[in-house]
N, C-alpha and C positions, 0 to 999 in steps of 0.2 A: 752583319756578322761580326762578332767580336774576335779580336786576335789576341793571343797571349803575348805578354811582354817577354822578350827574349832576355835571358841572363847570360852575360858574357862569361864564357867558360875558358877561353884561351888567354892566359895571363903569364907573364914571365914570373920567374921566381922572386925577382926583386919586387914586383907589384904585390904578389901574394904575401910576401913578408911584411910589406908596408901595411896592408890591410890587417893582417893578423896581429901586428903590434901597435897600431894606432889607438891610443888611449886604452891599452889593454887592462888597466886598473878599472876602468869603467866597465868593460865588457865582463871582467872577472866578477864584479860586484853584481851585475845583472844575472849572470849564470849561477852564482851562488844563491841568489834570491829565488830564482826559478827552480833550482834544486830543492830548496828548504821550505817553499811556500806553494800551496796548490794554485793560488791565483796571485799574479803579479801584474800590477799596472805600472808602466814606465811612461812618464810624462814631463811636463814643464809647467811652470807657473804662467798664469794668465791665459792659458789656452782654454777656451770655453768647452772644447770636446773632452779634454782631460777632466775638467770639473764636472762635466755631465756624467761621465762614466763613474767617477769616484762616488758621486751623489747616488746614482741609480744602483750601484753594487751595494752601497751602505743601506739604502732603503729597502732592498731585497734580502738583507741579512746575509750577504756574501762576505766573508772575511777575506781580506786581501792585503798584500804588502804593496805599498806605494813608494816608488823611486822617483825622485824629481831631479832633473838636471837643467837647472837654470831657468831662463825665460827667453823671451824674444830678444832680450838685450844681453844675454850672457850665456856662457857654456855652449855655444854653437858647435864647437869642435868635438865635444863629448857627446852631443846628441847626433852629430854626423857619424861618429864611430859606431853608435848603436844601430843607425840606419844601414851602414855598411855591413855590419854583423848580421842583421836580420833580413836585409833585402827589402824591408817595408819602409815607405817614404814618409809616413806621417805619425803624429802622436794624437792620442795615446797609442801605446802598443800594450796589448792585454794578452797575457799568457795564462793558460789553464792546464794544469798538470804537465808542464814543461813544453806545451805546444802553443805557438803564436796563433791566436784566433783572428787577430785583426785589430781594428780601432773601434771608435765609438759606435758606428752604425752596426758593425758586426757583433759587438757585444750586446747591444740592445735587442738585436734580432735573436741572438741565442737566449737571452733572458725571456723574451716573449713567445718564442716558437720552439726553441730546442730543449733538450733535456741536459745539456751540458752543465748547467748550474744547479739543477734540482737537488742533487745530493750535497751541495756546498752551502746551501741555505740553512740558516739557524732555524731550528723548529721552536 
């Protein structure tokens, strides 16, 4: 039986303020991109799952905005701020119409089985 991951809801004001202000410039950039683009992929260099999502979206004619934050060797704090913001622990993070749909496996599943991307594909 699967259990749901619990999300900590009891935080002091100090902790909440820290989370809300941790690399807020990065979060602002992500939010702006999500607002102005139907599909946004947030990723990092050298990550094979990010490369796979970018490739498969392109091959399927889905236009998307790509935001890259460092690699395994850099910008870990900026990527951490995004993980804190979304609550999603891995990359890529794929947003469609303002909603986080998940990562690589979730995106491929939606492309293969769902209708989420159908109206986004170039004819």
